[in-house]
C-alpha positions in Angstrom: -10.8 1.1 20.2 -7.7 0.2 22.2 -8.6 -3.5 22.2 -6.9 -3.9 18.8 -5.0 -0.6 18.4 -2.4 -1.4 21.0 -1.5 -4.9 19.7 -1.2 -3.5 16.2 1.2 -0.7 17.3 3.1 -3.1 19.4 3.5 -5.5 16.4 5.0 -2.8 14.2 7.0 -1.4 17.0 8.3 -4.9 18.0 9.3 -5.7 14.4 11.3 -2.5 14.0 12.9 -2.8 17.5 13.8 -6.4 16.7 15.4 -5.3 13.4 17.3 -2.4 15.0 18.4 -4.5 18.0 19.5 -7.4 15.9 21.3 -5.0 13.5 23.0 -3.1 16.2 24.4 -6.1 18.1 28.2 -6.3 18.4 28.4 -9.0 15.7 26.3 -7.1 13.2 27.8 -5.0 10.4 26.9 -1.4 9.6 27.5 -0.7 6.0 27.5 3.1 5.0 26.7 4.0 1.4 29.1 6.7 0.1 28.1 7.2 -3.6 24.9 7.8 -5.5 26.3 5.9 -8.5 25.1 2.4 -9.4 28.4 0.6 -9.7 30.4 -2.6 -9.0 34.0 -1.3 -9.4 37.0 -0.9 -7.2 37.2 2.9 -6.7 37.1 3.3 -2.9 33.4 4.0 -2.8 30.4 2.0 -1.6 27.2 2.1 -3.8 23.8 0.8 -2.7 24.3 -2.2 -5.0 27.7 -3.0 -3.5 26.3 -2.6 0.1 23.5 -5.1 -0.5 26.0 -7.6 -2.1 28.3 -7.2 0.9 25.3 -8.0 3.2 24.2 -10.9 0.9 27.6 -12.5 0.6 29.2 -11.5 3.9 32.2 -10.4 1.9 33.6 -6.9 1.5 32.7 -5.2 -1.8 35.1 -2.3 -2.6 34.9 0.0 0.4 31.7 -1.6 1.8 32.6 -3.8 4.8 31.6 -7.4 4.9 28.2 -8.3 6.2 27.7 -10.6 9.2 26.8 -14.2 8.9 25.1 -14.3 12.3 23.3 -11.0 12.7 21.1 -8.6 10.7 23.2 -6.1 8.9 22.3 -2.4 8.7 22.8 -0.4 5.5 22.7 3.4 6.0 21.8 5.4 2.9 22.3 9.2 3.1 20.3 11.8 1.2 20.5 11.6 -2.5 18.8 10.1 -5.6 20.2 6.6 -6.4 19.3 5.7 -10.0 19.8 2.1 -11.1 21.9 1.9 -14.3 23.6 -1.4 -14.5 21.7 -3.5 -17.1 20.3 -5.5 -18.6 17.6 -6.8 -16.3 17.2 -10.4 -15.4 19.9 -11.4 -12.9 19.0 -12.7 -9.4 22.3 -12.1 -7.7 22.3 -8.4 -7.7 25.1 -7.6 -10.3 22.7 -6.0 -12.8 19.1 -4.9 -13.0 17.2 -4.8 -9.8 18.6 -4.9 -6.3 18.4 -8.5 -5.1 18.2 -9.0 -1.4 19.2 -12.6 -0.4 19.5 -12.3 3.4 18.2 -10.4 6.4 19.1 -6.7 6.4 17.8 -3.3 7.4 18.0 -0.4 5.0 17.7 3.0 6.6 17.4 6.3 4.7 17.0 9.8 6.1 13.6 10.8 4.8 11.1 10.0 2.1 11.9 13.1 0.2 15.7 12.9 0.8 16.7 9.3 0.2 15.3 8.1 -3.2 16.0 4.7 -4.8 15.0 5.1 -8.5 14.7 2.1 -10.8 15.4 4.3 -13.9 12.8 2.1 -15.7 15.5 -0.5 -16.1 14.0 -3.2 -13.9 12.0 -3.4 -10.7 13.8 -1.7 -7.8 14.0 -4.5 -5.2 13.5 -8.2 -5.3 13.4 -10.0 -1.9 14.4 -13.7 -2.2 13.9 -16.7 0.1 13.0 -16.2 3.7 14.9 -13.2 5.2 13.6 -10.5 7.4 14.0 -7.1 5.7 13.3 -3.7 7.2 13.2 -0.5 5.3 12.6 3.0 6.7 12.6 6.7 5.7 13.1 6.3 1.9 11.3 6.4 -1.4 11.2 3.6 -4.1 10.2 4.8 -7.5 10.3 4.4 -11.3 10.6 0.6 -11.4 9.5 -1.3 -14.5 9.0 -5.0 -14.6 6.6 -7.8 -15.7 5.6 -8.2 -12.0 6.1 -6.1 -8.9 7.4 -2.8 -10.4 8.6 -1.3 -7.1 9.2 -4.5 -5.2 8.7 -8.2 -5.5 8.6 -10.3 -2.3 9.1 -14.1 -2.8 9.4 -17.2 -0.7 8.7 -16.8 3.0 10.3 -13.4 3.2 9.0 -11.0 5.9 9.3 -7.3 4.9 8.6 -4.3 7.1 8.2 -0.8 5.7 8.1 2.3 8.0 7.8 5.8 6.5 8.5 4.5 3.0 6.9 5.9 -0.2 6.5 3.5 -3.1 5.4 5.5 -6.1 5.4 5.8 -9.9 6.3 2.2 -10.6 4.8 0.1 -13.5 4.3 -3.7 -14.0 2.0 -6.0 -15.8 0.7 -7.1 -12.4 1.4 -5.6 -9.0 2.4 -2.1 -10.1 3.8 -1.1 -6.8 4.4 -4.3 -4.9 3.9 -8.0 -5.6 3.8 -10.4 -2.7 4.3 -14.1 -3.8 4.2 -17.5 -2.1 4.0 -17.2 1.7 5.6 -13.8 1.8 4.5 -11.2 4.3 4.5 -7.4 4.1 3.8 -5.0 7.0 3.4 -1.3 6.0 3.3 1.4 8.6 3.1 5.2 8.2 3.8 4.8 4.5 2.4 5.9 1.2 1.8 3.7 -1.9 0.7 5.9 -4.7 0.6 6.5 -8.5 1.6 3.0 -9.5 0.2 1.2 -12.5 -0.5 -2.5 -13.4 -0.9 -2.4 -17.2 -0.6 -6.0 -18.4 -3.4 -8.0 -20.2 -5.0 -8.8 -16.8 -3.4 -5.9 -15.0 -4.3 -6.6 -11.4 -3.2 -4.7 -8.2 -2.2 -1.2 -9.3 -0.7 -0.6 -5.8 -0.3 -4.0 -4.3 -1.0 -7.6 -5.5 -1.1 -10.5 -3.0 -1.0 -14.2 -4.0 -3.1 -16.8 -2.2 -0.7 -17.7 0.6 0.7 -14.2 1.3 -0.2 -11.7 4.0 -0.2 -7.9 3.9 -0.9 -5.6 6.9 -1.4 -1.8 6.5 -1.4 0.4 9.6 -1.8 4.1 9.3 -0.8 3.9 5.6 -2.2 5.6 2.5 -2.8 3.8 -0.8 -3.8 6.4 -3.4 -3.8 7.2 -7.1 -2.9 3.7 -8.3 -4.4 2.1 -11.5 -5.2 -1.4 -12.6 -5.4 -0.9 -16.4 -5.6 -4.4 -17.9 -7.1 -4.9 -21.4 -9.4 -7.6 -20.0 -11.2 -7.3 -16.7 -8.6 -6.3 -14.2 -9.3 -6.0 -10.5 -8.0 -3.9 -7.6 -6.9 -0.5 -8.6 -5.4 0.1 -5.1 -5.0 -3.5 -3.8 -5.8 -6.9 -5.3 -5.7 -9.7 -2.7 -6.0 -13.4 -3.0 -4.3 -13.9 0.4 -4.9 -12.3 3.8 -5.3 -8.5 4.0 -5.5 -6.4 7.1 -6.2 -2.7 6.8 -6.1 -0.7 10.0 -6.5 3.1 10.5 -5.5 3.6 6.8 -6.8 5.4 3.7 -7.6 3.8 0.4 -8.3 6.7 -1.9 -8.6 7.8 -5.5 -7.6 4.4 -7.0 -9.0 3.1 -10.3 -9.8 -0.3 -11.8 -10.3 1.0 -15.4 -11.6 -2.3 -16.8 -12.6 -4.3 -13.8 -14.0 -4.3 -10.2 -12.8 -3.1 -6.9 -11.5 0.4 -7.6 -10.0 0.6 -4.1 -9.7 -3.1 -3.1 -10.5 -6.4 -4.7 -10.5 -9.3 -2.3 -10.5 -13.0 -3.3 -9.0 -14.0 0.0 -9.7 -12.9 3.5 -9.9 -9.1 4.3 -10.3 -7.1 7.5 -10.8 -3.3 7.4 -10.9 -1.4 10.7 -11.1 2.3 11.4 -10.2 3.1 7.8 -11.5 5.3 5.0 -12.2 4.0 1.5 -13.0 7.0 -0.7 -13.0 8.4 -4.2 -12.2 5.1 -5.9 -13.6 4.2 -9.3 -14.3 0.8 -10.9 -15.5 0.0 -14.4 -17.4 -3.0 -13.1 -18.6 -3.5 -9.5 -17.5 -2.3 -6.1 -16.1 1.2 -6.6 -14.7 1.1 -3.1 -14.4 -2.7 -2.6 -15.3 -5.9 -4.4 -15.2 -9.1 -2.4 -15.7 -12.7 -3.3 -14.7 -14.0 0.2 -15.2 -13.5 3.9 -15.0 -9.9 4.9 -14.8 -8.0 8.2 -15.4 -4.2 8.1 -15.5 -2.4 11.5 -15.9 1.4 12.2 -15.0 2.4 8.6 -16.2 4.9 6.0 -16.9 4.3 2.3 -17.4 7.7 0.7 -17.6 9.0 -2.9 -16.8 5.7 -4.6 -18.1 5.1 -8.1 -18.8 1.9 -10.1 -20.0 2.0 -13.7 -21.8 -1.4 -13.6 -22.2 -2.4 -10.0 -22.6 -1.0 -6.5 -20.6 2.1 -5.6 -19.5 1.5 -2.0 -18.7 -2.2 -1.9 -20.1 -5.4 -3.3 -20.0 -9.1 -2.3 -20.7 -11.8 -4.7 -20.5 -15.5 -5.0 -20.5 -17.4 -1.7 -18.5 -15.2 0.6 -19.3 -17.1 3.8 -19.8 -15.5 7.2 -18.9 -11.8 7.2 -18.7 -9.3 10.1 -19.9 -5.8 9.5 -20.1 -3.3 12.3 -20.2 0.4 12.6 -20.0 1.2 8.9 -20.8 4.4 7.1 -21.7 5.0 3.4 -21.6 8.4 1.9 -22.5 9.4 -1.6 -21.3 6.3 -3.4 -22.6 5.9 -6.9 -23.4 3.0 -9.2 -26.2 1.6 -11.3 -26.9 -0.9 -8.5 -28.1 2.1 -6.4 -27.2 3.4 -3.0 -26.6 0.8 -0.4 -29.5 0.5 2.1 -28.6 1.6 5.7 -29.3 -0.6 8.7 -28.4 -0.6 12.3 -25.5 -2.8 13.5 -24.6 -3.8 17.0 -22.0 -1.8 18.7 -20.1 -5.0 19.6 -20.6 -6.5 16.1 -22.6 -9.3 14.7 -22.0 -12.2 12.3 -24.4 -12.5 9.5 -24.5 -14.3 6.2 -24.5 -11.9 3.2 -26.6 -12.6 0.2 -24.8 -12.2 -3.2 -24.4 -8.6 -4.1 -26.0 -7.3 -0.9 -24.4 -4.4 1.0 -24.8 -3.8 4.7 -24.1 -0.4 6.0 -24.4 0.8 9.6 -25.3 4.3 10.8 -22.3 4.9 13.0 -19.6 6.9 11.2 -15.9 6.3 12.0 -13.7 9.1 13.0 -10.5 9.9 11.3 -7.7 9.3 13.8 -4.5 11.2 14.3 -1.3 9.6 13.1 0.5 7.8 15.9 4.3 7.5 15.6 6.6 4.5 16.3 8.5 5.4 19.4 12.0 5.5 17.8 11.0 7.0 14.5 12.2 10.6 13.9 9.5 13.3 12.9 8.8 13.3 9.2 7.3 16.7 8.2 6.4 15.6 4.7 4.3 12.8 6.0 2.3 15.3 8.0 1.9 17.6 5.0 0.6 14.7 2.9 -2.1 13.8 5.3 -2.9 17.4 6.0 -3.5 18.2 2.3 -5.5 15.0 2.0 -7.7 15.8 5.0 -8.2 19.4 3.8 -9.2 18.3 0.3 -11.5 15.7 1.6 -13.2 18.2 3.9 -13.6 20.7 1.1 -15.2 18.1 -1.2 -17.5 16.9 1.5 -18.6 20.5 2.1 -19.3 21.0 -1.6 -21.1 17.7 -1.9 -23.2 18.6 1.2 -24.3 21.9 -0.3 -25.2 20.2 -3.5 -27.2 17.6 -1.6 -29.1 20.3 0.4 -29.9 22.1 -2.8 -31.4 18.9 -4.3 -33.5 18.4 -1.2 -34.9 21.9 -1.6 -35.2 21.4 -5.3 -35.9 17.7 -6.1 -35.7 18.4 -9.9 -32.1 19.8 -9.6 -29.5 17.7 -11.4 -26.7 15.9 -9.5 -23.5 17.8 -9.2 -20.5 16.1 -10.7 -18.3 17.0 -7.7 -20.7 15.1 -5.4 -20.1 11.8 -7.2 -16.5 12.2 -8.2 -14.7 12.9 -5.0 -11.6 11.3 -6.4 -10.9 14.3 -8.6 -10.4 16.5 -5.5 -8.3 14.1 -3.5 -4.5 14.1 -4.2 -1.2 13.3 -2.6 1.8 15.3 -3.5 4.2 14.8 -0.7 7.2 15.0 -2.9 6.5 16.9 -6.1 
């Protein structure tokens, strides 16, 4: 377990320490936000928009001090709801519409329920341009509306780190929560991406959409309640990836691809899933939990209660996926016309084997849900604990109900299936900030 856990924690820790150290150097600027209003006027106050422009331009904006040209600026955003209101959308310099980030900066709130950046359905909330390093911590991004990347769009070679960030209730044609373009990179730790919608004609990636050169890493994150709702087959209710996806010690739960495959995850690139749970997801086509057309590594993970209307419930590989590594997998009560995946033993140390199209390999060893580890310098976040507590309690209750139903069917083979057994997603919910 520790052979990969420590490097992953050190990666996230190192990125945040680097951002903090760079931002706290003598030559860096600290820019305090002093108003919840969305404004660009001279009134002695500093709005979030003005603070970001001060960091972008290295020029003072109203009462916001100038950013630094040689170090990463820090923008501190106190408790409050900051609703974007300067329209119309469409500008890329941050004077109206979304908040355009053009240089390296750290944005620190004071808690996911206390610091809320609200797009007001005016535009997406954040757009990251070019190749900066951007860190965000302890805040919520919500109510963005755009053609792509409702909550956030990451372009160029930008590297974005999110720690204790909630991205929720955003809408876009593609990438309802986050769109990662070009060679952009997104690292998500201890964060929640939920209740976002991709509703365009294709409508891919309700929570996150990755392009073919991009990279997304999730560590101890939750992706839940997102929907890919395109009119034509639309893949990836939670995540649609054509790049490189790493999911470690995370939960992909209760997402829906309403007219396509991969209710939890669709992978057309390279995907690695370790010590994670993929549960309660629904797909109209194949792969209720995961649908993959490419090399796939799944280690010590659980697929539970996923449903596919036309394909396999747990996960499905099709096409010519190449060599895939599957070790220590568990499948529980997934449903689909393709039938339940057959179980087979897999080596404790893993094995590489070629998968036939549409074949599922499932090991007998079940993964354990791990406790949340914290980044060393992050302050306690009670609402994060409540989210995962409710989720775990709900999951345990559902598993108990499903187990009783299964036992009854074993005693009475003619007994009908119980709806709760095949629809775990209806009992799994995240409400960390109602």
